[in-house]
C-alpha positions in Angstrom: 58.5 22.9 0.8 61.3 23.3 -1.8 61.4 19.5 -2.1 57.8 19.5 -3.6 59.0 21.9 -6.3 62.3 20.1 -7.1 60.5 16.7 -7.2 58.5 17.6 -10.3 61.3 19.3 -12.3 64.5 18.3 -14.1 67.7 19.0 -12.1 68.6 22.0 -14.2 65.6 23.8 -12.6 66.1 22.7 -9.0 66.3 25.3 -6.3 69.6 24.8 -4.3 68.1 24.3 -0.9 67.4 21.2 1.2 64.0 19.5 0.5 62.4 20.6 3.8 63.2 24.3 3.4 60.2 26.6 3.9 59.1 28.7 0.9 56.2 31.0 0.1 54.8 31.7 -3.4 53.7 35.4 -3.7 50.7 36.2 -5.8 49.2 39.6 -6.7 45.5 39.9 -6.8 43.4 42.3 -9.0 43.3 44.9 -6.2 47.1 45.2 -6.2 46.9 47.9 -8.9 45.0 50.3 -6.8 46.2 49.3 -3.3 49.9 48.9 -4.1 51.1 50.0 -7.5 49.4 53.5 -7.7 50.4 54.5 -4.2 53.9 53.3 -4.8 54.2 55.3 -8.1 52.8 58.4 -6.4 55.3 58.1 -3.5 58.4 56.9 -5.4 57.8 58.8 -8.7 61.3 60.0 -9.2 62.9 56.7 -8.3 61.1 54.6 -10.9 63.6 53.8 -13.6 62.6 50.3 -14.7 59.3 48.4 -14.8 57.0 50.1 -12.2 55.3 46.8 -11.3 58.6 45.0 -10.7 59.9 47.8 -8.6 56.7 47.9 -6.6 56.8 44.2 -5.9 60.5 44.5 -5.0 59.7 47.3 -2.6 57.0 45.4 -0.8 58.8 42.1 -0.6 61.9 43.9 0.8 59.5 45.2 3.4 58.4 41.7 4.3 62.1 40.7 4.6 62.7 43.5 7.1 59.9 42.0 9.3 62.2 39.0 10.0 65.5 40.6 11.1 66.6 37.4 12.8 66.0 35.2 9.9 67.8 34.7 6.6 65.2 35.4 3.8 66.0 34.9 0.1 63.7 36.5 -2.5 63.5 35.4 -6.1 61.4 37.5 -8.4 59.4 36.2 -11.3 61.4 38.3 -13.8 64.8 37.2 -12.7 66.8 35.0 -15.1 70.1 33.0 -14.9 73.1 33.7 -17.2 71.8 30.7 -19.3 68.6 32.8 -19.9 66.5 30.3 -18.0 64.2 31.8 -15.3 65.5 31.5 -11.8 62.3 29.6 -10.9 59.3 28.3 -12.8 56.5 30.4 -11.3 53.5 28.3 -12.5 55.0 25.1 -11.2 55.8 26.7 -7.8 52.2 28.0 -7.6 50.8 24.5 -8.4 52.9 22.6 -5.8 52.2 25.2 -3.2 48.4 24.7 -3.7 47.9 28.3 -4.8 46.7 27.9 -8.3 46.2 24.9 -10.7 48.7 24.7 -13.5 46.8 23.3 -16.5 49.0 21.8 -19.1 48.7 19.8 -22.3 48.9 16.5 -20.4 45.7 17.4 -18.6 43.8 17.1 -21.9 43.2 13.4 -22.9 42.0 14.0 -26.4 44.7 16.4 -27.6 43.6 18.3 -30.8 46.8 20.3 -31.4 49.1 17.8 -33.2 52.6 19.2 -33.5 51.8 22.7 -32.2 53.6 23.9 -29.1 51.1 24.4 -26.3 52.0 26.4 -23.2 50.3 25.7 -19.9 48.6 28.3 -17.7 47.7 28.7 -14.0 44.1 29.3 -13.0 43.2 30.5 -9.5 39.9 29.2 -8.0 38.8 32.8 -6.9 40.5 35.0 -9.5 40.6 32.7 -12.6 43.3 34.2 -14.8 43.1 37.7 -13.2 46.2 37.4 -11.0 50.0 37.1 -11.3 52.8 35.1 -9.7 55.3 37.6 -8.5 58.0 35.8 -6.6 59.3 33.3 -4.0 60.2 34.0 -0.4 62.6 31.3 0.9 63.6 30.8 4.5 66.9 28.8 4.3 67.2 28.3 8.1 63.7 27.0 8.6 63.1 23.3 7.9 59.5 22.0 8.0 59.6 18.2 7.6 56.1 17.8 8.8 54.4 20.4 6.6 51.5 18.7 4.7 51.2 19.5 1.0 47.8 20.9 -0.2 46.7 20.1 -3.7 45.6 23.2 -5.8 41.9 23.5 -6.5 41.0 21.8 -9.8 38.5 24.5 -10.9 38.6 23.7 -14.6 37.6 20.2 -14.2 36.0 19.1 -17.5 37.9 18.0 -20.6 36.0 20.4 -22.8 36.8 23.5 -20.5 40.5 22.5 -20.3 40.8 22.3 -24.0 39.0 25.7 -24.4 41.3 27.2 -21.8 44.6 26.1 -23.5 43.2 27.0 -26.9 42.3 30.5 -25.8 45.5 31.0 -23.8 47.8 29.8 -26.6 46.1 31.3 -29.7 43.8 34.2 -28.4 45.6 35.3 -25.2 45.4 39.0 -26.3 41.7 39.2 -25.8 42.0 37.8 -22.2 39.0 35.4 -22.5 41.0 32.6 -21.0 41.1 34.6 -17.7 37.3 34.1 -17.4 37.3 30.4 -18.0 35.6 30.1 -14.6 33.3 32.5 -12.8 35.5 34.9 -10.9 35.1 36.9 -7.7 37.2 39.8 -8.9 38.9 40.9 -12.1 41.2 43.7 -13.3 39.7 47.2 -13.5 39.4 48.8 -16.9 42.4 51.0 -16.0 44.5 48.0 -15.1 43.5 46.1 -18.2 44.6 49.1 -20.3 47.9 49.3 -18.4 48.8 45.7 -19.0 47.6 45.8 -22.6 50.0 48.6 -23.3 53.5 47.8 -24.5 56.0 48.0 -21.5 57.9 51.0 -23.0 54.7 53.0 -23.2 53.4 52.2 -19.7 55.4 55.0 -18.1 53.4 57.5 -19.9 50.1 56.0 -18.6 51.4 56.5 -15.1 52.5 60.0 -15.8 56.2 59.0 -15.6 59.1 59.9 -17.8 61.3 57.0 -18.6 65.0 57.6 -18.1 67.1 56.6 -21.1 70.4 54.9 -20.5 
């Protein structure tokens, strides 16, 4: 419910819907690269003019919207920002309140070793660890679900030592991706997918055999 999300955030980040409004958080799993992105690029090669992953997600979520012709469906993508430069929604908070993935933050570590350093939080999925992404929100403004019960996310990094290690790796060694394997995972990115996401965005077009159109 939108109210679960708004309840844990400052008013500046609230979503402008009644508390009982139904919302879905959309995640992409490791298999998205082969099952969705590569077929999309092959089919839509000439139409890809911005980030291929963003366009792929937009394409598929628009398809979901079309499945509900009698319903109003609002989509907010993870990459969208407001004129103030703030994100349109806080993806990790949304995933946590929806029970999809646990958002580990500094406050989850009792013996904080970082002093004045800025420490960012990170979501971990009980099945995929850090090998997933939060792609968007689907909101159904005309569907109110007052009796929907909230499910807590799975606390899969449950020891103080592991949480400290997770936040340390994510904040100071994120490039090597070790934080993604903080727990034993069922599936991770393929080598091809790792190479793609490790490549600067401007050079990813070449990896997919695309030519980037210049403005």
